[in-house]
LUMVODREN-530008 format. One record per residue (C-alpha): residue number from 0; y, x, z. Coordinates in nm, 4 decimals, padded with zeros to 6 digits. Layout:
BEGIN
<atom><pos>NUM</pos><py>Y</py><px>X</px><pz>Z</pz></atom>
...
END
This chain:
BEGIN
<atom><pos>0</pos><py>-03.5610</py><px>-00.3002</px><pz>27.5924</pz></atom>
<atom><pos>1</pos><py>-03.2826</py><px>-00.3440</px><pz>27.8753</pz></atom>
<atom><pos>2</pos><py>-03.3307</py><px>-00.1275</px><pz>28.1615</pz></atom>
<atom><pos>3</pos><py>-03.3869</py><px>-00.3512</px><pz>28.4535</pz></atom>
<atom><pos>4</pos><py>-03.6548</py><px>-00.3577</px><pz>28.7739</pz></atom>
<atom><pos>5</pos><py>-03.8452</py><px>-00.6325</px><pz>28.5827</pz></atom>
<atom><pos>6</pos><py>-03.8698</py><px>-00.4188</px><pz>28.2547</pz></atom>
<atom><pos>7</pos><py>-03.9150</py><px>-00.0955</px><pz>28.4423</pz></atom>
<atom><pos>8</pos><py>-04.2457</py><px>-00.2634</px><pz>28.6160</pz></atom>
<atom><pos>9</pos><py>-04.3655</py><px>-00.3702</px><pz>28.2798</pz></atom>
<atom><pos>10</pos><py>-04.3133</py><px>-00.0174</px><pz>28.1310</pz></atom>
<atom><pos>11</pos><py>-04.5194</py><px>00.1064</px><pz>28.4399</pz></atom>
<atom><pos>12</pos><py>-04.7998</py><px>-00.1337</px><pz>28.3575</pz></atom>
<atom><pos>13</pos><py>-04.7914</py><px>-00.0228</px><pz>27.9684</pz></atom>
<atom><pos>14</pos><py>-04.8391</py><px>00.3432</px><pz>28.0997</pz></atom>
<atom><pos>15</pos><py>-05.0493</py><px>00.3185</px><pz>28.4204</pz></atom>
<atom><pos>16</pos><py>-05.1960</py><px>-00.0267</px><pz>28.4546</pz></atom>
<atom><pos>17</pos><py>-05.2283</py><px>-00.1459</px><pz>28.7965</pz></atom>
<atom><pos>18</pos><py>-05.2353</py><px>00.2045</px><pz>28.9585</pz></atom>
<atom><pos>19</pos><py>-05.0322</py><px>00.2306</px><pz>29.2676</pz></atom>
<atom><pos>20</pos><py>-04.9549</py><px>00.6162</px><pz>29.2207</pz></atom>
<atom><pos>21</pos><py>-04.9122</py><px>00.8045</px><pz>28.9069</pz></atom>
<atom><pos>22</pos><py>-04.7540</py><px>01.1619</px><pz>28.7753</pz></atom>
<atom><pos>23</pos><py>-04.4815</py><px>01.1912</px><pz>28.5451</pz></atom>
<atom><pos>24</pos><py>-04.4872</py><px>01.4384</px><pz>28.2635</pz></atom>
<atom><pos>25</pos><py>-04.3826</py><px>01.7147</px><pz>28.5025</pz></atom>
<atom><pos>26</pos><py>-04.6464</py><px>01.6539</px><pz>28.7782</pz></atom>
<atom><pos>27</pos><py>-04.3857</py><px>01.4347</px><pz>28.9946</pz></atom>
<atom><pos>28</pos><py>-04.5646</py><px>01.2132</px><pz>29.2147</pz></atom>
<atom><pos>29</pos><py>-04.4474</py><px>00.8324</px><pz>29.1637</pz></atom>
<atom><pos>30</pos><py>-04.5366</py><px>00.5168</px><pz>29.3886</pz></atom>
<atom><pos>31</pos><py>-04.5054</py><px>00.2186</px><pz>29.1926</pz></atom>
<atom><pos>32</pos><py>-04.3215</py><px>00.0200</px><pz>29.4751</pz></atom>
<atom><pos>33</pos><py>-04.0536</py><px>00.2978</px><pz>29.4920</pz></atom>
<atom><pos>34</pos><py>-03.8762</py><px>00.2315</px><pz>29.1544</pz></atom>
<atom><pos>35</pos><py>-03.5196</py><px>00.3127</px><pz>29.1909</pz></atom>
<atom><pos>36</pos><py>-03.5620</py><px>00.4389</px><pz>29.5454</pz></atom>
<atom><pos>37</pos><py>-03.3839</py><px>00.7878</px><pz>29.5558</pz></atom>
<atom><pos>38</pos><py>-03.4892</py><px>00.8326</px><pz>29.9164</pz></atom>
<atom><pos>39</pos><py>-03.8627</py><px>00.7185</px><pz>29.9080</pz></atom>
<atom><pos>40</pos><py>-04.0914</py><px>00.9938</px><pz>30.0766</pz></atom>
<atom><pos>41</pos><py>-04.4702</py><px>00.9581</px><pz>30.1657</pz></atom>
<atom><pos>42</pos><py>-04.6829</py><px>01.2095</px><pz>30.3313</pz></atom>
<atom><pos>43</pos><py>-04.9847</py><px>01.3510</px><pz>30.1451</pz></atom>
<atom><pos>44</pos><py>-05.2115</py><px>01.6057</px><pz>30.2900</pz></atom>
<atom><pos>45</pos><py>-04.9528</py><px>01.6760</px><pz>30.5569</pz></atom>
<atom><pos>46</pos><py>-04.6726</py><px>01.7280</px><pz>30.3189</pz></atom>
<atom><pos>47</pos><py>-04.3562</py><px>01.5078</px><pz>30.2773</pz></atom>
<atom><pos>48</pos><py>-04.3835</py><px>01.4343</px><pz>29.9047</pz></atom>
<atom><pos>49</pos><py>-04.0665</py><px>01.2513</px><pz>29.7160</pz></atom>
<atom><pos>50</pos><py>-04.2051</py><px>00.9382</px><pz>29.5279</pz></atom>
<atom><pos>51</pos><py>-03.9272</py><px>00.7556</px><pz>29.3680</pz></atom>
<atom><pos>52</pos><py>-03.8916</py><px>00.6925</px><pz>29.0059</pz></atom>
<atom><pos>53</pos><py>-03.6926</py><px>00.5432</px><pz>28.7243</pz></atom>
<atom><pos>54</pos><py>-03.6719</py><px>00.5256</px><pz>28.3621</pz></atom>
<atom><pos>55</pos><py>-03.6304</py><px>00.8536</px><pz>28.1651</pz></atom>
<atom><pos>56</pos><py>-03.5048</py><px>00.8571</px><pz>27.7777</pz></atom>
<atom><pos>57</pos><py>-03.7417</py><px>01.0885</px><pz>27.5832</pz></atom>
<atom><pos>58</pos><py>-03.4393</py><px>01.1362</px><pz>27.3348</pz></atom>
<atom><pos>59</pos><py>-03.1476</py><px>01.1072</px><pz>27.5922</pz></atom>
<atom><pos>60</pos><py>-02.8688</py><px>00.8443</px><pz>27.4854</pz></atom>
<atom><pos>61</pos><py>-02.6164</py><px>01.1528</px><pz>27.4643</pz></atom>
<atom><pos>62</pos><py>-02.8144</py><px>01.2711</px><pz>27.1689</pz></atom>
<atom><pos>63</pos><py>-02.8715</py><px>00.9359</px><pz>27.0027</pz></atom>
<atom><pos>64</pos><py>-03.1716</py><px>00.8042</px><pz>27.1839</pz></atom>
<atom><pos>65</pos><py>-03.1784</py><px>00.4462</px><pz>27.2407</pz></atom>
<atom><pos>66</pos><py>-03.3672</py><px>00.1877</px><pz>27.4871</pz></atom>
<atom><pos>67</pos><py>-03.6386</py><px>00.1324</px><pz>27.2646</pz></atom>
<atom><pos>68</pos><py>-03.9788</py><px>00.1213</px><pz>27.4527</pz></atom>
<atom><pos>69</pos><py>-04.1031</py><px>00.4243</px><pz>27.2602</pz></atom>
<atom><pos>70</pos><py>-03.8219</py><px>00.6366</px><pz>27.4011</pz></atom>
<atom><pos>71</pos><py>-03.8663</py><px>00.5213</px><pz>27.7640</pz></atom>
<atom><pos>72</pos><py>-04.1043</py><px>00.6749</px><pz>28.0220</pz></atom>
<atom><pos>73</pos><py>-04.1443</py><px>00.6437</px><pz>28.4014</pz></atom>
<atom><pos>74</pos><py>-04.0379</py><px>00.9662</px><pz>28.5884</pz></atom>
<atom><pos>75</pos><py>-04.0045</py><px>01.0844</px><pz>28.9151</pz></atom>
<atom><pos>76</pos><py>-03.6334</py><px>01.0499</px><pz>29.0117</pz></atom>
<atom><pos>77</pos><py>-03.6026</py><px>01.4339</px><pz>29.0667</pz></atom>
<atom><pos>78</pos><py>-03.7766</py><px>01.5080</px><pz>28.7489</pz></atom>
<atom><pos>79</pos><py>-03.5400</py><px>01.2968</px><pz>28.5509</pz></atom>
<atom><pos>80</pos><py>-03.2398</py><px>01.4422</px><pz>28.7083</pz></atom>
<atom><pos>81</pos><py>-03.3603</py><px>01.7999</px><pz>28.6258</pz></atom>
<atom><pos>82</pos><py>-03.4040</py><px>01.7028</px><pz>28.2584</pz></atom>
<atom><pos>83</pos><py>-03.0677</py><px>01.5552</px><pz>28.2306</pz></atom>
<atom><pos>84</pos><py>-02.9735</py><px>01.5475</px><pz>27.8737</pz></atom>
<atom><pos>85</pos><py>-03.2540</py><px>01.7877</px><pz>27.7558</pz></atom>
<atom><pos>86</pos><py>-03.5227</py><px>01.6373</px><pz>27.4968</pz></atom>
<atom><pos>87</pos><py>-03.8511</py><px>01.5671</px><pz>27.6648</pz></atom>
END
């Protein structure tokens, strides 16, 4: 799967259906319409919460992973940055 905004939204819909908010594998909050937005925040229960998301490779490309759908997942951008090239 080519990583593009269109395909990212298809991946979101496969994982979360028509939900507007979801949590990634590490509990990071994601807002469906904040794909690729590294500076997107919302307020929840009086706290400023980062909600931008992108596509994460379960087996990183640096470790031989591919862009196959089964190797991709939606993650909060901070979660993805922290994961780096670690296998999720």
